[in-house]
N, CA, C and O atoms as a GROMACS GRO file, in nm:
protein
  348
    1MET      N    1 -13.139   8.157  -4.591
    1MET     CA    2 -13.067   8.156  -4.716
    1MET      C    3 -13.098   8.287  -4.789
    1MET      O    4 -13.214   8.326  -4.802
    2LYS      N    5 -12.994   8.354  -4.836
    2LYS     CA    6 -13.011   8.479  -4.908
    2LYS      C    7 -13.072   8.452  -5.045
    2LYS      O    8 -13.032   8.360  -5.116
    3GLN      N    9 -13.170   8.532  -5.081
    3GLN     CA   10 -13.235   8.517  -5.211
    3GLN      C   11 -13.195   8.631  -5.302
    3GLN      O   12 -13.181   8.746  -5.258
    4ILE      N   13 -13.176   8.600  -5.428
    4ILE     CA   14 -13.135   8.700  -5.527
    4ILE      C   15 -13.241   8.707  -5.635
    4ILE      O   16 -13.286   8.604  -5.687
    5ARG      N   17 -13.281   8.827  -5.667
    5ARG     CA   18 -13.378   8.847  -5.774
    5ARG      C   19 -13.306   8.839  -5.908
    5ARG      O   20 -13.200   8.900  -5.926
    6THR      N   21 -13.363   8.764  -6.000
    6THR     CA   22 -13.301   8.747  -6.132
    6THR      C   23 -13.410   8.738  -6.238
    6THR      O   24 -13.528   8.725  -6.207
    7THR      N   25 -13.369   8.746  -6.362
    7THR     CA   26 -13.463   8.736  -6.473
    7THR      C   27 -13.425   8.615  -6.557
    7THR      O   28 -13.308   8.595  -6.589
    8ILE      N   29 -13.524   8.535  -6.592
    8ILE     CA   30 -13.500   8.422  -6.682
    8ILE      C   31 -13.599   8.433  -6.798
    8ILE      O   32 -13.705   8.494  -6.786
    9VAL      N   33 -13.563   8.373  -6.908
    9VAL     CA   34 -13.650   8.372  -7.025
    9VAL      C   35 -13.697   8.230  -7.046
    9VAL      O   36 -13.617   8.137  -7.061
   10LEU      N   37 -13.830   8.213  -7.047
   10LEU     CA   38 -13.891   8.082  -7.064
   10LEU      C   39 -13.995   8.088  -7.175
   10LEU      O   40 -14.054   8.194  -7.201
   11PRO      N   41 -14.018   7.976  -7.240
   11PRO     CA   42 -14.126   7.972  -7.338
   11PRO      C   43 -14.261   7.997  -7.270
   11PRO      O   44 -14.279   7.966  -7.152
   12GLU      N   45 -14.353   8.053  -7.344
   12GLU     CA   46 -14.485   8.086  -7.291
   12GLU      C   47 -14.554   7.962  -7.233
   12GLU      O   48 -14.622   7.971  -7.131
   13GLU      N   49 -14.536   7.850  -7.298
   13GLU     CA   50 -14.598   7.725  -7.252
   13GLU      C   51 -14.547   7.686  -7.112
   13GLU      O   52 -14.625   7.639  -7.029
   14ASP      N   53 -14.418   7.706  -7.085
   14ASP     CA   54 -14.362   7.675  -6.953
   14ASP      C   55 -14.418   7.769  -6.847
   14ASP      O   56 -14.446   7.727  -6.735
   15ILE      N   57 -14.434   7.897  -6.881
   15ILE     CA   58 -14.490   7.994  -6.787
   15ILE      C   59 -14.632   7.952  -6.749
   15ILE      O   60 -14.670   7.958  -6.632
   16LYS      N   61 -14.710   7.909  -6.847
   16LYS     CA   62 -14.847   7.864  -6.820
   16LYS      C   63 -14.846   7.745  -6.723
   16LYS      O   64 -14.925   7.739  -6.629
   17ARG      N   65 -14.755   7.650  -6.748
   17ARG     CA   66 -14.746   7.533  -6.659
   17ARG      C   67 -14.710   7.574  -6.517
   17ARG      O   68 -14.767   7.524  -6.420
   18ILE      N   69 -14.615   7.667  -6.506
   18ILE     CA   70 -14.573   7.712  -6.372
   18ILE      C   71 -14.688   7.781  -6.301
   18ILE      O   72 -14.710   7.758  -6.182
   19LYS      N   73 -14.761   7.865  -6.372
   19LYS     CA   74 -14.875   7.935  -6.312
   19LYS      C   75 -14.983   7.836  -6.266
   19LYS      O   76 -15.041   7.852  -6.159
   20ILE      N   77 -15.009   7.736  -6.348
   20ILE     CA   78 -15.110   7.635  -6.311
   20ILE      C   79 -15.065   7.558  -6.188
   20ILE      O   80 -15.144   7.536  -6.095
   21LEU      N   81 -14.936   7.515  -6.186
   21LEU     CA   82 -14.885   7.444  -6.068
   21LEU      C   83 -14.893   7.530  -5.943
   21LEU      O   84 -14.932   7.483  -5.837
   22ALA      N   85 -14.855   7.656  -5.956
   22ALA     CA   86 -14.856   7.747  -5.842
   22ALA      C   87 -14.998   7.764  -5.788
   22ALA      O   88 -15.021   7.758  -5.667
   23ALA      N   89 -15.093   7.786  -5.877
   23ALA     CA   90 -15.231   7.807  -5.834
   23ALA      C   91 -15.290   7.679  -5.774
   23ALA      O   92 -15.361   7.684  -5.674
   24THR      N   93 -15.260   7.567  -5.835
   24THR     CA   94 -15.313   7.439  -5.789
   24THR      C   95 -15.265   7.405  -5.648
   24THR      O   96 -15.340   7.350  -5.568
   25HIS      N   97 -15.139   7.437  -5.619
   25HIS     CA   98 -15.079   7.400  -5.490
   25HIS      C   99 -15.066   7.518  -5.394
   25HIS      O  100 -14.999   7.509  -5.291
   26ASN      N  101 -15.130   7.629  -5.429
   26ASN     CA  102 -15.128   7.749  -5.345
   26ASN      C  103 -14.985   7.794  -5.314
   26ASN      O  104 -14.951   7.823  -5.199
   27LEU      N  105 -14.902   7.801  -5.417
   27LEU     CA  106 -14.763   7.844  -5.406
   27LEU      C  107 -14.739   7.964  -5.497
   27LEU      O  108 -14.820   7.994  -5.584
   28THR      N  109 -14.628   8.030  -5.475
   28THR     CA  110 -14.588   8.135  -5.569
   28THR      C  111 -14.515   8.070  -5.687
   28THR      O  112 -14.469   7.956  -5.678
   29MET      N  113 -14.506   8.142  -5.795
   29MET     CA  114 -14.431   8.092  -5.910
   29MET      C  115 -14.284   8.069  -5.871
   29MET      O  116 -14.222   7.972  -5.913
   30SER      N  117 -14.231   8.160  -5.790
   30SER     CA  118 -14.092   8.146  -5.746
   30SER      C  119 -14.070   8.016  -5.670
   30SER      O  120 -13.970   7.948  -5.690
   31GLU      N  121 -14.165   7.982  -5.583
   31GLU     CA  122 -14.151   7.860  -5.505
   31GLU      C  123 -14.158   7.736  -5.594
   31GLU      O  124 -14.086   7.639  -5.572
   32VAL      N  125 -14.245   7.739  -5.694
   32VAL     CA  126 -14.253   7.626  -5.788
   32VAL      C  127 -14.120   7.609  -5.859
   32VAL      O  128 -14.071   7.497  -5.874
   33ILE      N  129 -14.061   7.719  -5.903
   33ILE     CA  130 -13.932   7.713  -5.973
   33ILE      C  131 -13.822   7.665  -5.878
   33ILE      O  132 -13.741   7.581  -5.916
   34ARG      N  133 -13.819   7.719  -5.753
   34ARG     CA  134 -13.716   7.675  -5.657
   34ARG      C  135 -13.726   7.525  -5.631
   34ARG      O  136 -13.624   7.456  -5.629
   35ARG      N  137 -13.847   7.475  -5.611
   35ARG     CA  138 -13.865   7.332  -5.586
   35ARG      C  139 -13.823   7.249  -5.708
   35ARG      O  140 -13.762   7.143  -5.695
   36SER      N  141 -13.855   7.299  -5.824
   36SER     CA  142 -13.818   7.228  -5.947
   36SER      C  143 -13.667   7.222  -5.963
   36SER      O  144 -13.612   7.119  -6.003
   37VAL      N  145 -13.600   7.331  -5.932
   37VAL     CA  146 -13.454   7.333  -5.943
   37VAL      C  147 -13.393   7.237  -5.844
   37VAL      O  148 -13.302   7.161  -5.880
   38ARG      N  149 -13.440   7.238  -5.720
   38ARG     CA  150 -13.387   7.146  -5.620
   38ARG      C  151 -13.409   7.000  -5.661
   38ARG      O  152 -13.319   6.917  -5.649
   39HIS      N  153 -13.528   6.971  -5.709
   39HIS     CA  154 -13.560   6.834  -5.753
   39HIS      C  155 -13.470   6.793  -5.869
   39HIS      O  156 -13.417   6.682  -5.871
   40SER      N  157 -13.451   6.882  -5.966
   40SER     CA  158 -13.366   6.852  -6.082
   40SER      C  159 -13.221   6.833  -6.039
   40SER      O  160 -13.153   6.743  -6.089
   41ALA      N  161 -13.174   6.916  -5.948
   41ALA     CA  162 -13.036   6.903  -5.902
   41ALA      C  163 -13.014   6.769  -5.835
   41ALA      O  164 -12.910   6.706  -5.856
   42ASN      N  165 -13.110   6.724  -5.756
   42ASN     CA  166 -13.098   6.593  -5.691
   42ASN      C  167 -13.097   6.481  -5.793
   42ASN      O  168 -13.021   6.385  -5.779
   43SER      N  169 -13.180   6.490  -5.895
   43SER     CA  170 -13.183   6.383  -5.994
   43SER      C  171 -13.056   6.381  -6.077
   43SER      O  172 -13.014   6.274  -6.122
   44PHE      N  173 -12.993   6.498  -6.099
   44PHE     CA  174 -12.866   6.500  -6.172
   44PHE      C  175 -12.755   6.435  -6.091
   44PHE      O  176 -12.673   6.362  -6.147
   45THR      N  177 -12.751   6.460  -5.961
   45THR     CA  178 -12.643   6.405  -5.880
   45THR      C  179 -12.658   6.254  -5.859
   45THR      O  180 -12.559   6.185  -5.839
   46HIS      N  181 -12.781   6.203  -5.864
   46HIS     CA  182 -12.803   6.061  -5.844
   46HIS      C  183 -12.813   5.983  -5.974
   46HIS      O  184 -12.828   5.861  -5.973
   47LYS      N  185 -12.804   6.053  -6.084
   47LYS     CA  186 -12.818   5.988  -6.214
   47LYS      C  187 -12.691   5.911  -6.248
   47LYS      O  188 -12.580   5.957  -6.221
   48LYS      N  189 -12.708   5.795  -6.306
   48LYS     CA  190 -12.595   5.712  -6.346
   48LYS      C  191 -12.519   5.782  -6.459
   48LYS      O  192 -12.580   5.842  -6.548
   49ASN      N  193 -12.388   5.775  -6.454
   49ASN     CA  194 -12.305   5.836  -6.559
   49ASN      C  195 -12.317   5.752  -6.686
   49ASN      O  196 -12.263   5.642  -6.694
   50THR      N  197 -12.388   5.805  -6.786
   50THR     CA  198 -12.410   5.730  -6.909
   50THR      C  199 -12.300   5.752  -7.011
   50THR      O  200 -12.296   5.685  -7.114
   51ASN      N  201 -12.209   5.847  -6.983
   51ASN     CA  202 -12.101   5.874  -7.078
   51ASN      C  203 -11.984   5.777  -7.060
   51ASN      O  204 -11.895   5.771  -7.145
   52LYS      N  205 -11.984   5.704  -6.952
   52LYS     CA  206 -11.874   5.614  -6.924
   52LYS      C  207 -11.875   5.496  -7.021
   52LYS      O  208 -11.978   5.433  -7.043
   53LYS      N  209 -11.759   5.467  -7.077
   53LYS     CA  210 -11.748   5.354  -7.168
   53LYS      C  211 -11.753   5.225  -7.087
   53LYS      O  212 -11.704   5.218  -6.974
   54SER      N  213 -11.813   5.124  -7.145
   54SER     CA  214 -11.820   4.996  -7.075
   54SER      C  215 -11.786   4.884  -7.171
   54SER      O  216 -11.784   4.902  -7.293
   55GLY      N  217 -11.761   4.769  -7.115
   55GLY     CA  218 -11.733   4.652  -7.196
   55GLY      C  219 -11.603   4.663  -7.274
   55GLY      O  220 -11.503   4.710  -7.221
   56TRP      N  221 -11.606   4.619  -7.399
   56TRP     CA  222 -11.484   4.612  -7.481
   56TRP      C  223 -11.429   4.751  -7.512
   56TRP      O  224 -11.308   4.766  -7.532
   57ARG      N  225 -11.517   4.855  -7.517
   57ARG     CA  226 -11.466   4.990  -7.546
   57ARG      C  227 -11.378   5.042  -7.433
   57ARG      O  228 -11.277   5.108  -7.458
   58ALA      N  229 -11.416   5.013  -7.310
   58ALA     CA  230 -11.336   5.054  -7.195
   58ALA      C  231 -11.202   4.982  -7.196
   58ALA      O  232 -11.098   5.042  -7.169
   59LEU      N  233 -11.205   4.852  -7.226
   59LEU     CA  234 -11.083   4.774  -7.230
   59LEU      C  235 -10.991   4.822  -7.342
   59LEU      O  236 -10.872   4.841  -7.320
   60ALA      N  237 -11.046   4.843  -7.461
   60ALA     CA  238 -10.965   4.887  -7.575
   60ALA      C  239 -10.902   5.023  -7.548
   60ALA      O  240 -10.788   5.048  -7.588
   61GLY      N  241 -10.975   5.112  -7.482
   61GLY     CA  242 -10.921   5.244  -7.453
   61GLY      C  243 -10.812   5.242  -7.348
   61GLY      O  244 -10.731   5.334  -7.342
   62SER      N  245 -10.808   5.138  -7.265
   62SER     CA  246 -10.708   5.131  -7.159
   62SER      C  247 -10.580   5.060  -7.202
   62SER      O  248 -10.481   5.064  -7.129
   63LEU      N  249 -10.581   4.997  -7.318
   63LEU     CA  250 -10.463   4.924  -7.363
   63LEU      C  251 -10.364   5.015  -7.435
   63LEU      O  252 -10.403   5.102  -7.512
   64ASP      N  253 -10.237   4.995  -7.409
   64ASP     CA  254 -10.133   5.065  -7.482
   64ASP      C  255 -10.084   4.971  -7.592
   64ASP      O  256 -10.011   4.876  -7.565
   65LEU      N  257 -10.125   4.999  -7.714
   65LEU     CA  258 -10.093   4.910  -7.825
   65LEU      C  259  -9.963   4.947  -7.894
   65LEU      O  260  -9.928   4.887  -7.996
   66GLY      N  261  -9.891   5.043  -7.841
   66GLY     CA  262  -9.759   5.076  -7.893
   66GLY      C  263  -9.760   5.159  -8.020
   66GLY      O  264  -9.655   5.177  -8.082
   67GLY      N  265  -9.873   5.210  -8.059
   67GLY     CA  266  -9.879   5.295  -8.178
   67GLY      C  267  -9.815   5.430  -8.152
   67GLY      O  268  -9.802   5.472  -8.037
   68LYS      N  269  -9.776   5.499  -8.259
   68LYS     CA  270  -9.715   5.630  -8.238
   68LYS      C  271  -9.824   5.735  -8.215
   68LYS      O  272  -9.937   5.722  -8.262
   69GLU      N  273  -9.787   5.838  -8.144
   69GLU     CA  274  -9.879   5.947  -8.115
   69GLU      C  275  -9.909   6.025  -8.243
   69GLU      O  276  -9.820   6.040  -8.327
   70PRO      N  277 -10.029   6.074  -8.259
   70PRO     CA  278 -10.060   6.153  -8.377
   70PRO      C  279  -9.984   6.286  -8.374
   70PRO      O  280  -9.955   6.340  -8.267
   71SER      N  281  -9.951   6.337  -8.491
   71SER     CA  282  -9.878   6.463  -8.500
   71SER      C  283  -9.967   6.578  -8.457
   71SER      O  284 -10.089   6.574  -8.471
   72THR      N  285  -9.901   6.681  -8.403
   72THR     CA  286  -9.976   6.800  -8.366
   72THR      C  287 -10.006   6.882  -8.491
   72THR      O  288  -9.947   6.859  -8.597
   73ARG      N  289 -10.095   6.975  -8.478
   73ARG     CA  290 -10.130   7.061  -8.591
   73ARG      C  291 -10.009   7.138  -8.641
   73ARG      O  292  -9.990   7.153  -8.762
   74THR      N  293  -9.926   7.186  -8.549
   74THR     CA  294  -9.806   7.260  -8.587
   74THR      C  295  -9.709   7.172  -8.664
   74THR      O  296  -9.652   7.215  -8.765
   75GLU      N  297  -9.690   7.048  -8.618
   75GLU     CA  298  -9.601   6.955  -8.688
   75GLU      C  299  -9.653   6.926  -8.829
   75GLU      O  300  -9.575   6.922  -8.924
   76LEU      N  301  -9.782   6.905  -8.841
   76LEU     CA  302  -9.840   6.880  -8.973
   76LEU      C  303  -9.822   6.999  -9.066
   76LEU      O  304  -9.788   6.982  -9.183
   77TYR      N  305  -9.843   7.118  -9.014
   77TYR     CA  306  -9.830   7.239  -9.094
   77TYR      C  307  -9.684   7.260  -9.136
   77TYR      O  308  -9.657   7.294  -9.251
   78ASP      N  309  -9.591   7.240  -9.043
   78ASP     CA  310  -9.449   7.254  -9.075
   78ASP      C  311  -9.406   7.153  -9.180
   78ASP      O  312  -9.332   7.186  -9.273
   79ARG      N  313  -9.453   7.031  -9.168
   79ARG     CA  314  -9.420   6.927  -9.266
   79ARG      C  315  -9.475   6.962  -9.404
   79ARG      O  316  -9.408   6.943  -9.505
   80TYR      N  317  -9.597   7.013  -9.406
   80TYR     CA  318  -9.660   7.053  -9.532
   80TYR      C  319  -9.580   7.165  -9.600
   80TYR      O  320  -9.554   7.160  -9.720
   81LEU      N  321  -9.543   7.265  -9.520
   81LEU     CA  322  -9.467   7.377  -9.577
   81LEU      C  323  -9.329   7.334  -9.627
   81LEU      O  324  -9.285   7.378  -9.733
   82SER      N  325  -9.262   7.249  -9.552
   82SER     CA  326  -9.130   7.205  -9.595
   82SER      C  327  -9.138   7.123  -9.724
   82SER      O  328  -9.050   7.134  -9.810
   83GLU      N  329  -9.243   7.040  -9.738
   83GLU     CA  330  -9.261   6.965  -9.862
   83GLU      C  331  -9.298   7.057  -9.977
   83GLU      O  332  -9.255   7.034 -10.090
   84LYS      N  333  -9.375   7.158  -9.951
   84LYS     CA  334  -9.420   7.249 -10.054
   84LYS      C  335  -9.302   7.332 -10.109
   84LYS      O  336  -9.291   7.352 -10.230
   85PHE      N  337  -9.215   7.379 -10.019
   85PHE     CA  338  -9.104   7.465 -10.060
   85PHE      C  339  -8.981   7.388 -10.106
   85PHE      O  340  -8.890   7.446 -10.166
   86SER      N  341  -8.976   7.259 -10.080
   86SER     CA  342  -8.857   7.180 -10.121
   86SER      C  343  -8.868   7.133 -10.266
   86SER      O  344  -8.772   7.076 -10.317
   87ARG      N  345  -8.976   7.155 -10.331
   87ARG     CA  346  -8.994   7.111 -10.469
   87ARG      C  347  -8.921   7.197 -10.568
   87ARG      O  348  -8.927   7.172 -10.688
   0.00000   0.00000   0.00000
């Protein structure tokens, strides 16, 4: 796998943690960061989607209650101007 050198900015406290982990496990700082990124990426892909609506909110959002669509910003502005100038 091709490796690319890059610069990141981290808080001093995080750098200390990385250095301690690297020294403790006889790794380079780069390897600690690579492993951390891989681990985080795996946990993101396996994490449950918490943004999904459930229960009555999901049902209410899926119903077409026949209400009219809200006006666009342009329509609102045009209506405002026409009312303002028609006086």
